[in-house]
TIDREN-382859 format. One record per residue (C-alpha): residue in three letters; y, z, x; residue number from 0. Coordinates in nm, 2 decimals, padded with zeros to 4 digits, always signed. Example, Ala and Ser with C-alpha at 12.3 -4.5 7.8 and 13.67 -1.06 7.14 Angstrom:
% TIDREN-382859
> type Y Z X seq
> Ala -00.45 +00.78 +01.23 0;
> Ser -00.11 +00.71 +01.37 1;
This chain:
% TIDREN-382859
> type Y Z X seq
> Met +00.00 +00.00 +00.00 0;
> Thr +00.34 -00.10 +00.14 1;
> Glu +00.62 +00.14 +00.05 2;
> Leu +00.99 +00.15 +00.12 3;
> Gly +01.11 +00.50 +00.21 4;
> Phe +01.46 +00.64 +00.19 5;
> Leu +01.61 +00.96 +00.33 6;
> Met +01.93 +01.10 +00.19 7;
> Val +02.15 +01.35 +00.36 8;
> Thr +02.46 +01.49 +00.18 9;
> Pro +02.69 +01.61 +00.34 10;
> Pro +02.68 +01.57 +00.72 11;
> Ala +02.47 +01.74 +00.97 12;
> Val +02.33 +01.63 +01.31 13;
> Ser +01.96 +01.63 +01.35 14;
> Thr +01.79 +01.66 +01.68 15;
> Arg +01.55 +01.39 +01.56 16;
> Thr +01.63 +01.03 +01.63 17;
> Arg +01.31 +00.85 +01.50 18;
> Ser +01.41 +00.58 +01.26 19;
> Val +01.44 +00.60 +00.89 20;
> Val +01.54 +00.32 +00.65 21;
> Leu +01.85 +00.48 +00.50 22;
> Leu +02.06 +00.78 +00.56 23;
> Leu +02.34 +00.84 +00.31 24;
> Ile +02.61 +01.07 +00.42 25;
> His +02.93 +01.22 +00.28 26;
> Ile +03.18 +01.35 +00.55 27;
> Ser +03.30 +01.67 +00.39 28;
> Lys +03.63 +01.82 +00.50 29;
> Leu +03.51 +02.18 +00.55 30;
> Ile +03.64 +02.23 +00.90 31;
> Pro +03.99 +02.16 +01.05 32;
> Tyr +04.10 +01.80 +01.10 33;
> Met +04.08 +01.80 +01.48 34;
> Cys +03.73 +01.94 +01.47 35;
> Ile +03.62 +01.67 +01.23 36;
> Gln +03.77 +01.41 +01.45 37;
> Lys +03.57 +01.53 +01.75 38;
> Ser +03.25 +01.60 +01.56 39;
> Asn +03.26 +01.25 +01.42 40;
> Lys +03.20 +01.13 +01.78 41;
> Phe +02.85 +01.27 +01.75 42;
> Leu +02.79 +01.12 +01.41 43;
> Glu +02.87 +00.78 +01.56 44;
> Arg +02.57 +00.82 +01.79 45;
> Leu +02.32 +00.85 +01.50 46;
> Pro +02.14 +00.55 +01.36 47;
> Tyr +02.27 +00.56 +01.01 48;
> Asp +02.20 +00.25 +00.81 49;
> Val +02.45 +00.31 +00.53 50;
> Met +02.73 +00.57 +00.47 51;
> Thr +02.97 +00.60 +00.18 52;
> Ile +03.30 +00.77 +00.13 53;
> Gly +03.36 +01.09 -00.07 54;
> Asn +03.65 +01.27 -00.22 55;
> His +03.71 +01.50 +00.08 56;
> Glu +03.82 +01.20 +00.30 57;
> Leu +04.10 +01.13 +00.06 58;
> Tyr +04.29 +01.45 +00.00 59;
> Ile +04.51 +01.40 +00.31 60;
> Tyr +04.62 +01.05 +00.42 61;
> Ala +04.58 +01.13 +00.79 62;
> Asp +04.21 +01.21 +00.73 63;
> Thr +04.16 +00.88 +00.55 64;
> Tyr +04.35 +00.69 +00.82 65;
> Asp +04.15 +00.85 +01.10 66;
> Met +03.83 +00.75 +00.92 67;
> Tyr +03.96 +00.40 +00.88 68;
> Thr +04.07 +00.35 +01.24 69;
> Asn +03.84 +00.57 +01.45 70;
> Phe +03.52 +00.61 +01.26 71;
> Val +03.45 +00.32 +01.03 72;
> Pro +03.44 +00.06 +01.31 73;
> His +03.15 +00.23 +01.47 74;
> Leu +02.93 +00.17 +01.17 75;
> Gly +02.94 -00.21 +01.20 76;
> Gly +03.01 -00.28 +00.84 77;
> Arg +02.78 -00.02 +00.70 78;
> Tyr +03.04 +00.23 +00.59 79;
> Leu +03.10 +00.14 +00.23 80;
> Ser +03.40 +00.21 +00.00 81;
> Ser +03.35 -00.03 -00.29 82;
> Asn +03.63 +00.11 -00.50 83;
> Val +03.85 +00.30 -00.24 84;
> Asn +04.14 +00.15 -00.06 85;
> Ile +04.39 +00.26 +00.20 86;
> Thr +04.74 +00.13 +00.25 87;
> Val +04.82 +00.03 +00.61 88;
> Phe +05.06 -00.20 +00.78 89;
> Asn +04.92 -00.55 +00.84 90;
> Ser +04.99 -00.78 +01.14 91;
> Asp +05.32 -00.88 +00.99 92;
> Gly +05.43 -00.52 +00.96 93;
> Glu +05.40 -00.53 +00.58 94;
> Pro +05.21 -00.26 +00.38 95;
> Glu +04.88 -00.38 +00.25 96;
> Ser +04.61 -00.21 +00.05 97;
> Val +04.27 -00.27 +00.21 98;
> Pro +03.92 -00.12 +00.17 99;
> Val +03.86 +00.19 +00.38 100;
> Gly +03.52 +00.04 +00.47 101;
> Asn +03.32 -00.25 +00.34 102;
> Arg +03.29 -00.33 -00.03 103;
> Phe +02.92 -00.40 +00.02 104;
> Thr +02.67 -00.49 +00.28 105;
> Arg +02.35 -00.69 +00.31 106;
> Phe +02.09 -00.62 +00.58 107;
> Thr +01.72 -00.66 +00.65 108;
> Thr +01.50 -00.37 +00.74 109;
> Arg +01.25 -00.37 +01.03 110;
> Lys +00.98 -00.44 +00.77 111;
> Gly +01.17 -00.75 +00.65 112;
> Arg +01.30 -00.61 +00.33 113;
> Arg +01.63 -00.77 +00.22 114;
> Ile +01.88 -00.50 +00.11 115;
> Thr +02.21 -00.52 -00.08 116;
> Ser +02.41 -00.20 -00.08 117;
> Leu +02.73 -00.08 -00.24 118;
> Gly +02.91 +00.25 -00.19 119;
> Val +03.09 +00.39 -00.50 120;
> Leu +03.31 +00.69 -00.55 121;
> Tyr +03.33 +00.86 -00.89 122;
> Asp +03.66 +00.83 -01.08 123;
> Phe +03.85 +01.07 -00.85 124;
> Thr +04.22 +01.13 -00.91 125;
> Gly +04.30 +01.39 -00.64 126;
> Asn +04.36 +01.14 -00.36 127;
> Asp +04.67 +01.13 -00.15 128;
> Val +04.95 +00.88 -00.16 129;
> Asn +04.87 +00.54 +00.00 130;
> Thr +04.51 +00.57 -00.09 131;
> Thr +04.37 +00.41 -00.41 132;
> Val +04.05 +00.49 -00.61 133;
> Gln +03.97 +00.22 -00.86 134;
> Thr +03.78 +00.33 -01.17 135;
> Val +03.41 +00.24 -01.17 136;
> Ala +03.46 +00.05 -01.50 137;
> Asp +03.72 -00.17 -01.34 138;
> Met +03.53 -00.22 -01.02 139;
> Val +03.23 -00.39 -01.18 140;
> Asn +03.46 -00.65 -01.33 141;
> Glu +03.60 -00.76 -00.99 142;
> Gln +03.52 -01.10 -00.86 143;
> Trp +03.39 -00.96 -00.53 144;
> Phe +03.14 -00.75 -00.72 145;
> Ala +03.00 -01.05 -00.89 146;
> Glu +02.97 -01.23 -00.56 147;
> Ala +02.81 -00.92 -00.39 148;
> Ile +02.53 -00.90 -00.65 149;
> Ala +02.49 -01.28 -00.71 150;
> Glu +02.22 -01.32 -00.44 151;
> Glu +01.90 -01.14 -00.53 152;
> Pro +01.77 -00.91 -00.26 153;
> Asp +01.43 -00.75 -00.24 154;
> Val +01.59 -00.43 -00.36 155;
> Phe +01.94 -00.30 -00.44 156;
> Val +02.03 +00.03 -00.27 157;
> Leu +02.33 +00.17 -00.45 158;
> Ile +02.49 +00.47 -00.28 159;
> Gly +02.78 +00.67 -00.39 160;
> His +02.95 +01.01 -00.42 161;
> Met +02.89 +01.02 -00.79 162;
> Pro +02.64 +01.22 -00.99 163;
> Val +02.33 +01.05 -01.12 164;
> Ser +02.37 +01.23 -01.46 165;
> Phe +02.67 +01.24 -01.69 166;
> Asp +02.88 +01.00 -01.49 167;
> Asn +02.93 +00.62 -01.43 168;
> Trp +02.61 +00.52 -01.24 169;
> Pro +02.48 +00.35 -01.56 170;
> Thr +02.80 +00.13 -01.56 171;
> Val +02.71 +00.00 -01.21 172;
> Phe +02.34 -00.02 -01.30 173;
> Asp +02.40 -00.22 -01.62 174;
> Ala +02.62 -00.46 -01.43 175;
> Val +02.35 -00.53 -01.18 176;
> Arg +02.07 -00.54 -01.44 177;
> Ala +02.27 -00.80 -01.64 178;
> Val +02.22 -01.04 -01.35 179;
> His +01.89 -00.92 -01.21 180;
> Pro +01.67 -00.79 -01.49 181;
> Leu +01.37 -00.70 -01.27 182;
> Thr +01.50 -00.64 -00.92 183;
> Pro +01.42 -00.29 -00.80 184;
> Ile +01.73 -00.06 -00.79 185;
> Leu +01.74 +00.25 -00.59 186;
> Ile +02.04 +00.48 -00.63 187;
> Phe +02.15 +00.77 -00.42 188;
> Gly +02.43 +00.98 -00.58 189;
> Gly +02.61 +01.30 -00.50 190;
> His +02.91 +01.53 -00.57 191;
> Ser +02.79 +01.77 -00.83 192;
> His +02.59 +01.97 -00.57 193;
> Ile +02.27 +01.98 -00.77 194;
> Arg +01.92 +01.84 -00.72 195;
> Asp +01.88 +01.58 -00.98 196;
> Cys +01.68 +01.26 -01.06 197;
> Gln +01.70 +01.00 -01.33 198;
> Gln +01.52 +00.67 -01.40 199;
> Tyr +01.75 +00.43 -01.59 200;
> Asp +01.45 +00.20 -01.64 201;
> Ser +01.09 +00.17 -01.51 202;
> Arg +01.20 -00.03 -01.20 203;
> Ser +01.47 +00.21 -01.08 204;
> Met +01.53 +00.56 -00.96 205;
> Ala +01.85 +00.76 -00.90 206;
> Leu +01.83 +01.06 -00.67 207;
> Glu +02.09 +01.33 -00.60 208;
> Ser +02.01 +01.59 -00.33 209;
> Gly +02.21 +01.90 -00.35 210;
> Arg +02.50 +02.01 -00.12 211;
> Tyr +02.60 +02.12 +00.23 212;
> Met +02.29 +01.98 +00.40 213;
> Glu +02.08 +02.24 +00.22 214;
> Thr +01.86 +01.96 +00.09 215;
> Ile +01.72 +01.64 +00.23 216;
> Gly +01.63 +01.39 -00.04 217;
> Trp +01.33 +01.17 +00.01 218;
> Met +01.25 +00.87 -00.21 219;
> Ser +00.98 +00.61 -00.17 220;
> Ala +00.90 +00.30 -00.38 221;
> Asp +00.58 +00.09 -00.39 222;
> Leu +00.75 -00.25 -00.39 223;
> Glu +00.45 -00.45 -00.29 224;
> Ala +00.26 -00.38 -00.61 225;
> Ala +00.57 -00.47 -00.82 226;
> Thr +00.65 -00.80 -00.64 227;
> Gly +00.62 -01.11 -00.86 228;
> Asn +00.57 -00.92 -01.18 229;
> Ala +00.75 -00.70 -01.43 230;
> Asn +00.52 -00.40 -01.37 231;
> Asn +00.66 -00.04 -01.35 232;
> Ile +00.73 +00.06 -00.99 233;
> Ser +00.56 +00.37 -00.85 234;
> Phe +00.82 +00.61 -00.72 235;
> Thr +00.79 +00.94 -00.54 236;
> Arg +01.07 +01.18 -00.45 237;
> Arg +01.10 +01.51 -00.28 238;
> Tyr +01.38 +01.76 -00.23 239;
> Leu +01.31 +01.90 +00.12 240;
> Asp +01.46 +02.23 +00.24 241;
> Gln +01.66 +02.16 +00.55 242;
> Asn +01.50 +02.35 +00.84 243;
> Arg +01.29 +02.31 +01.15 244;
> Val +00.97 +02.42 +00.97 245;
> Thr +01.01 +02.14 +00.71 246;
> Tyr +01.09 +01.88 +00.98 247;
> Glu +00.80 +01.97 +01.20 248;
> Tyr +00.55 +02.00 +00.91 249;
> His +00.62 +01.65 +00.78 250;
> Ala +00.65 +01.50 +01.13 251;
> Gln +00.32 +01.67 +01.22 252;
> Met +00.48 +01.79 +01.54 253;
> Ser +00.53 +02.13 +01.70 254;
> Asn +00.85 +02.30 +01.80 255;
> Gln +00.78 +02.19 +02.16 256;
> Thr +00.73 +01.82 +02.08 257;
> Phe +00.97 +01.76 +01.80 258;
> Asp +01.30 +01.72 +01.99 259;
> Thr +01.39 +01.41 +02.19 260;
> Ala +01.62 +01.41 +02.50 261;
> Tyr +01.88 +01.20 +02.30 262;
> Gly +01.87 +01.45 +02.02 263;
> Arg +01.90 +01.74 +02.25 264;
> Ser +02.21 +01.58 +02.41 265;
> Ile +02.37 +01.56 +02.07 266;
> Thr +02.29 +01.93 +01.99 267;
> Asp +02.42 +02.04 +02.33 268;
> Gly +02.74 +01.84 +02.27 269;
> Leu +02.79 +02.00 +01.93 270;
> Gln +02.74 +02.35 +02.08 271;
> Glu +03.00 +02.27 +02.35 272;
> Leu +03.24 +02.16 +02.08 273;
> Ala +03.18 +02.48 +01.89 274;
> Val +03.27 +02.67 +02.20 275;
> Ser +03.59 +02.47 +02.25 276;
> Phe +03.70 +02.56 +01.89 277;
> Asp +03.60 +02.92 +01.95 278;
> Leu +03.38 +02.92 +01.64 279;
> Ser +03.19 +03.22 +01.76 280;
> Tyr +03.50 +03.43 +01.77 281;
> Leu +03.41 +03.77 +01.62 282;
> Tyr +03.65 +03.90 +01.35 283;
> Gly +03.43 +04.20 +01.26 284;
> Thr +03.09 +04.30 +01.13 285;
> Ser +03.02 +04.27 +00.75 286;
> Pro +02.86 +04.59 +00.63 287;
> Gln +02.65 +04.41 +00.36 288;
> Asp +02.58 +04.07 +00.19 289;
> Tyr +02.85 +03.94 -00.04 290;
> Thr +02.75 +03.66 -00.28 291;
> Ile +02.92 +03.43 -00.52 292;
> Asn +02.67 +03.42 -00.80 293;
> Gln +02.38 +03.64 -00.70 294;
> Asn +02.58 +03.95 -00.78 295;
> Pro +02.79 +04.03 -01.09 296;
> Tyr +03.16 +03.98 -01.08 297;
> Pro +03.34 +04.21 -01.04 298;
> Ser +03.11 +04.43 -00.82 299;
> Asn +03.08 +04.57 -00.47 300;
> Gly +02.84 +04.29 -00.38 301;
> Ser +03.06 +04.00 -00.51 302;
> Leu +03.23 +03.78 -00.26 303;
> Leu +03.49 +03.69 -00.52 304;
> Ser +03.57 +04.06 -00.57 305;
> Leu +03.60 +04.11 -00.19 306;
> Phe +03.82 +03.81 -00.15 307;
> Ile +04.08 +03.86 -00.43 308;
> Ala +04.08 +04.24 -00.47 309;
> Asp +04.06 +04.33 -00.10 310;
> Ala +04.10 +04.05 +00.15 311;
> Val +04.39 +03.86 -00.01 312;
> Pro +04.62 +04.16 -00.08 313;
> Tyr +04.55 +04.29 +00.28 314;
> Ala +04.60 +03.96 +00.45 315;
> Leu +04.92 +03.87 +00.26 316;
> Ser +05.07 +04.21 +00.33 317;
> Ile +05.09 +04.14 +00.70 318;
> Asn +05.45 +04.08 +00.82 319;
> Asn +05.55 +04.02 +00.46 320;
> Thr +05.89 +04.15 +00.35 321;
> Arg +05.77 +04.15 -00.02 322;
> Asp +05.48 +04.38 +00.05 323;
> Ser +05.65 +04.67 -00.12 324;
> Ile +05.70 +04.48 -00.44 325;
> Pro +05.40 +04.52 -00.69 326;
> Ala +05.21 +04.20 -00.73 327;
> Ile +04.91 +04.04 -00.90 328;
> Tyr +04.72 +03.77 -00.70 329;
> Ile +04.53 +03.49 -00.87 330;
> Thr +04.31 +03.21 -00.74 331;
> Asn +04.03 +02.98 -00.86 332;
> Ser +03.68 +03.11 -00.81 333;
> Gly +03.59 +02.78 -00.65 334;
> Ser +03.80 +02.86 -00.35 335;
> Gln +03.50 +03.05 -00.21 336;
> Arg +03.22 +02.81 -00.11 337;
> Phe +02.94 +03.01 +00.05 338;
> Asn +02.81 +03.37 +00.07 339;
> Val +02.90 +03.61 +00.35 340;
> Phe +02.60 +03.79 +00.50 341;
> Gln +02.56 +04.13 +00.66 342;
> Gly +02.62 +04.12 +01.03 343;
> Pro +02.87 +03.95 +01.26 344;
> Phe +03.15 +03.77 +01.08 345;
> Thr +03.28 +03.49 +01.30 346;
> Lys +03.53 +03.21 +01.28 347;
> Asn +03.25 +02.98 +01.18 348;
> Asp +03.15 +03.21 +00.90 349;
> Gln +03.51 +03.22 +00.78 350;
> Leu +03.54 +02.84 +00.76 351;
> Thr +03.20 +02.82 +00.59 352;
> Ala +03.28 +03.08 +00.32 353;
> Ser +03.64 +03.01 +00.26 354;
> Pro +03.74 +02.66 +00.39 355;
> Phe +04.04 +02.56 +00.18 356;
> Thr +04.39 +02.57 +00.33 357;
> Asp +04.56 +02.66 +00.00 358;
> Ser +04.91 +02.81 +00.03 359;
> Phe +05.00 +03.13 -00.17 360;
> Leu +05.31 +03.08 -00.39 361;
> Tyr +05.48 +03.33 -00.62 362;
> Ile +05.72 +03.37 -00.91 363;
> Ser +05.94 +03.68 -00.88 364;
> Asn +06.06 +03.92 -01.15 365;
> Val +05.79 +03.86 -01.40 366;
> Ser +05.74 +04.16 -01.62 367;
> Phe +05.41 +04.33 -01.56 368;
> Ser +05.31 +04.30 -01.93 369;
> Ile +05.34 +03.92 -01.92 370;
> Ala +05.19 +03.88 -01.57 371;
> Asn +04.89 +04.08 -01.66 372;
> Gln +04.81 +03.84 -01.94 373;
> Val +04.80 +03.53 -01.72 374;
> Leu +04.45 +03.57 -01.58 375;
> Pro +04.28 +03.64 -01.91 376;
> Ala +04.47 +03.34 -02.06 377;
> Leu +04.36 +03.11 -01.78 378;
> Asn +04.00 +03.21 -01.85 379;
> Asn +04.02 +03.22 -02.22 380;
> Ala +03.77 +02.99 -02.38 381;
> Gly +03.84 +03.09 -02.74 382;
> Ala +03.84 +02.83 -03.01 383;
> Asp +04.22 +02.80 -03.02 384;
> Glu +04.22 +02.74 -02.64 385;
> Lys +03.91 +02.52 -02.62 386;
> Arg +04.10 +02.19 -02.62 387;
> Lys +04.33 +02.31 -02.34 388;
> Arg +04.04 +02.45 -02.14 389;
> Asp +03.85 +02.12 -02.18 390;
> Glu +04.15 +01.93 -02.05 391;
> Ile +04.18 +02.17 -01.75 392;
> Glu +03.81 +02.13 -01.67 393;
> Lys +03.84 +01.75 -01.70 394;
> Glu +04.14 +01.76 -01.47 395;
> Leu +03.97 +01.98 -01.21 396;
> Trp +03.66 +01.76 -01.21 397;
> Ser +03.87 +01.45 -01.15 398;
> Arg +04.04 +01.63 -00.86 399;
> Gly +03.70 +01.72 -00.70 400;
> Val +03.61 +02.06 -00.84 401;
> Val +03.24 +02.07 -00.91 402;
> Asp +03.18 +02.44 -00.98 403;
> Thr +03.13 +02.42 -01.35 404;
> Arg +02.85 +02.17 -01.33 405;
> Tyr +02.68 +02.33 -01.03 406;
> Lys +02.70 +02.68 -01.17 407;
> Ala +02.56 +02.56 -01.51 408;
> Trp +02.26 +02.42 -01.31 409;
> Leu +02.21 +02.75 -01.14 410;
> Glu +02.24 +02.94 -01.47 411;
> Glu +01.98 +02.72 -01.63 412;
> Met +01.75 +02.76 -01.34 413;
> Asp +01.78 +03.14 -01.37 414;
> Arg +01.72 +03.13 -01.74 415;
> Arg +01.40 +02.93 -01.70 416;
> Ala +01.27 +03.18 -01.45 417;
> Gly +01.34 +03.49 -01.66 418;
> Ile +01.32 +03.84 -01.53 419;
> Gly +00.96 +03.90 -01.62 420;
> Arg +00.84 +03.57 -01.47 421;
> Arg +01.04 +03.63 -01.16 422;
> Glu +00.87 +03.97 -01.10 423;
> Ala +00.53 +03.83 -01.19 424;
> Thr +00.54 +03.53 -00.96 425;
> Ala +00.74 +03.67 -00.67 426;
> Gly +00.45 +03.71 -00.43 427;
> Asn +00.54 +03.57 -00.10 428;
> Leu +00.79 +03.32 -00.23 429;
> Thr +01.14 +03.32 -00.09 430;
> Leu +01.46 +03.27 -00.29 431;
> Gly +01.57 +02.91 -00.34 432;
> Tyr +01.61 +02.63 -00.58 433;
> Val +01.35 +02.57 -00.85 434;
> Thr +01.43 +02.22 -00.98 435;
> Ala +01.36 +02.07 -01.32 436;
> Asp +01.49 +01.71 -01.33 437;
> Ser +01.42 +01.41 -01.55 438;
> Cys +01.18 +01.22 -01.32 439;
> Pro +00.80 +01.26 -01.34 440;
> Gly +00.60 +01.48 -01.10 441;
> Ala +00.71 +01.76 -00.87 442;
> Gly +01.04 +01.73 -00.69 443;
> Asp +01.07 +02.04 -00.48 444;
> Asp +00.89 +02.02 -00.15 445;
> Thr +00.87 +02.40 -00.11 446;
> Leu +00.81 +02.64 -00.39 447;
> His +01.07 +02.91 -00.43 448;
> Leu +01.16 +03.20 -00.65 449;
> Ala +01.47 +03.10 -00.85 450;
> Leu +01.79 +03.25 -00.73 451;
> Pro +01.93 +03.51 -00.96 452;
> Tyr +02.25 +03.40 -01.12 453;
> Tyr +02.55 +03.57 -01.27 454;
> Ser +02.83 +03.37 -01.43 455;
> Val +03.18 +03.40 -01.29 456;
> Pro +03.51 +03.31 -01.45 457;
> Asp +03.70 +03.00 -01.34 458;
> Phe +03.99 +03.22 -01.22 459;
> Ile +03.99 +03.55 -01.05 460;
> Gly +04.26 +03.81 -00.99 461;
> Ser +04.34 +04.12 -00.80 462;
> Asn +04.34 +04.47 -00.94 463;
> Pro +04.67 +04.51 -01.14 464;
> Pro +04.93 +04.75 -01.00 465;
> Asn +04.98 +05.08 -01.18 466;
> Val +05.32 +05.02 -01.31 467;
> Ala +05.50 +05.03 -01.65 468;
> Asp +05.48 +04.72 -01.87 469;
> Asp +05.85 +04.63 -01.82 470;
> Thr +05.83 +04.66 -01.44 471;
> Pro +05.92 +04.33 -01.27 472;
> Ile +05.65 +04.22 -01.03 473;
> Asp +05.55 +03.92 -00.82 474;
> Leu +05.30 +03.68 -00.97 475;
> Val +05.12 +03.53 -00.67 476;
> Phe +04.88 +03.23 -00.69 477;
> Val +04.74 +02.95 -00.48 478;
> Asp +04.91 +02.61 -00.49 479;
> Phe +04.60 +02.44 -00.62 480;
> Ile +04.64 +02.60 -00.97 481;
> Glu +05.02 +02.59 -00.99 482;
> Ala +05.03 +02.34 -01.28 483;
> Gln +04.78 +02.53 -01.50 484;
> Leu +04.94 +02.86 -01.43 485;
> Leu +05.30 +02.75 -01.52 486;
> Gly +05.17 +02.61 -01.84 487;
> Ile +04.99 +02.94 -01.93 488;
> Leu +05.29 +03.15 -01.83 489;
> Asn +05.53 +02.95 -02.05 490;
> Gly +05.28 +02.99 -02.34 491;
> Leu +05.28 +03.37 -02.30 492;
> Gln +05.66 +03.42 -02.34 493;
> Asn +05.97 +03.23 -02.45 494;
> Ala +06.24 +03.42 -02.26 495;
> Gln +06.23 +03.16 -01.98 496;
> Asn +06.08 +02.81 -01.92 497;
> Tyr +05.93 +02.84 -01.58 498;
> Thr +05.92 +02.53 -01.36 499;
> Thr +05.83 +02.45 -01.00 500;
> Ala +06.19 +02.54 -00.92 501;
> Asp +06.10 +02.90 -00.99 502;
> Val +05.81 +02.89 -00.74 503;
> Ser +05.85 +02.99 -00.37 504;
> Leu +05.61 +03.03 -00.08 505;
> Tyr +05.49 +03.39 -00.07 506;
> Ser +05.34 +03.40 +00.28 507;
> Pro +05.26 +03.15 +00.56 508;
> Thr +04.91 +03.29 +00.56 509;
> Leu +04.67 +03.04 +00.41 510;
> Ala +04.37 +03.11 +00.19 511;
> Asn +04.12 +03.02 +00.45 512;
> Ala +04.25 +03.29 +00.69 513;
> Ala +04.23 +03.59 +00.45 514;
> Leu +03.87 +03.69 +00.51 515;
> Gly +03.91 +03.68 +00.89 516;
> Leu +04.23 +03.89 +00.88 517;
> Tyr +04.06 +04.14 +00.65 518;
> Ala +03.75 +04.16 +00.88 519;
> Gln +03.97 +04.22 +01.18 520;
> Gly +04.15 +04.50 +01.01 521;
> Val +03.87 +04.67 +00.81 522;
> Trp +03.53 +04.56 +00.96 523;
> Asn +03.63 +04.57 +01.32 524;
């Protein structure tokens, strides 16, 4: 039986393995400072990726997009795909021109002789910076270049993109291809919602999405030989592999001593040297316990969200701040924290992993405590009279790149299926991890796990309110990412003043991604 195999990695990581695979899909996530990304990309350039695609994190800051366009994309030799994403640059005549960040599509032939046509699609993202353009998926499939790209029938279409395989626009792309090629195998690799997911849009296609943060490596294979020259169903397999050395060595049938190659080790050594140059092992302090985002209730002593907004933010923003003596309420979005903090050394690398976003803290002064104390509940209010407004906010946040709602709903459903009794009864020697139930036949998870416990958290979190009278004027402090929503809520809670951006000022030069480190230095050191 001749099979075509695909390996999907989302987002980036450098493996010490360099043995060839047919496809690696990658999304370069902006979770570390710009200069570190620029330097770490030099190692990604050395890896034999067949296809890459663009994601939303390359588009929040024009300088990042331009760096990808000028310094990284050329190394991929036409395999970096941005079917619906453009950047505006100066052409040879000195005039501004909107051009694709990468290639719209590519065609290539595998070592086994399979002819591949690939596109790289981004979901309908609206949080991109000026001088970058994201075309809607619906408009993209009506472009002349799209018709030309899919006109020639390959052995298989490999459609990649930072777009979820469920509840998004992959069917739009799929249907456009199917209208021209009713039987050609279509393999889709999606992303963005951070979940493990699989769909089959028909019996000769599969769409796979493989988690987040390099936690999962997605494997798909298709028996194309048996489906050639007929309309038979294609036999697919897929696996969600936990990303660790044990998994690698087991599937490669190699030991820890034989798995690495000299070329791979040179990349690992280079990355370790880069980590040293950015002082990523700098020790802020020692965490006394684990702090989790969803495995402990919020608020609680084990909640990272509680630690961040109730302890770390007020502490960090008080440093060298002339407004420290004025009572304040601090508010941020819960999605600002991206990963758990574990007991033990808390380093610069841990800080960037847990709290990567460089949000600024803004404030509005002289808001009466009675009004300011209602802002957080109003932001989180999902009552019937607020449902339309909340749905609009969720839609806006999704279009700007916030995936928390969908990812956390997936975790919550996983926990619900497991149930407390079942969790206790089946624990045995299983470790905590993902327990996937998707829409494709057969087992998906490569390693059996005990489902992670899950506690829901609100979209917005706030500090403990100050102990002051209702009419006391206080500072209402919040991150710039939620400015528009907060102003709308504040104006809905009172009519004494119509607050606008003119009433907003910078509260502190300290950014959100520095708060945990400053707190650890002062309290855990």
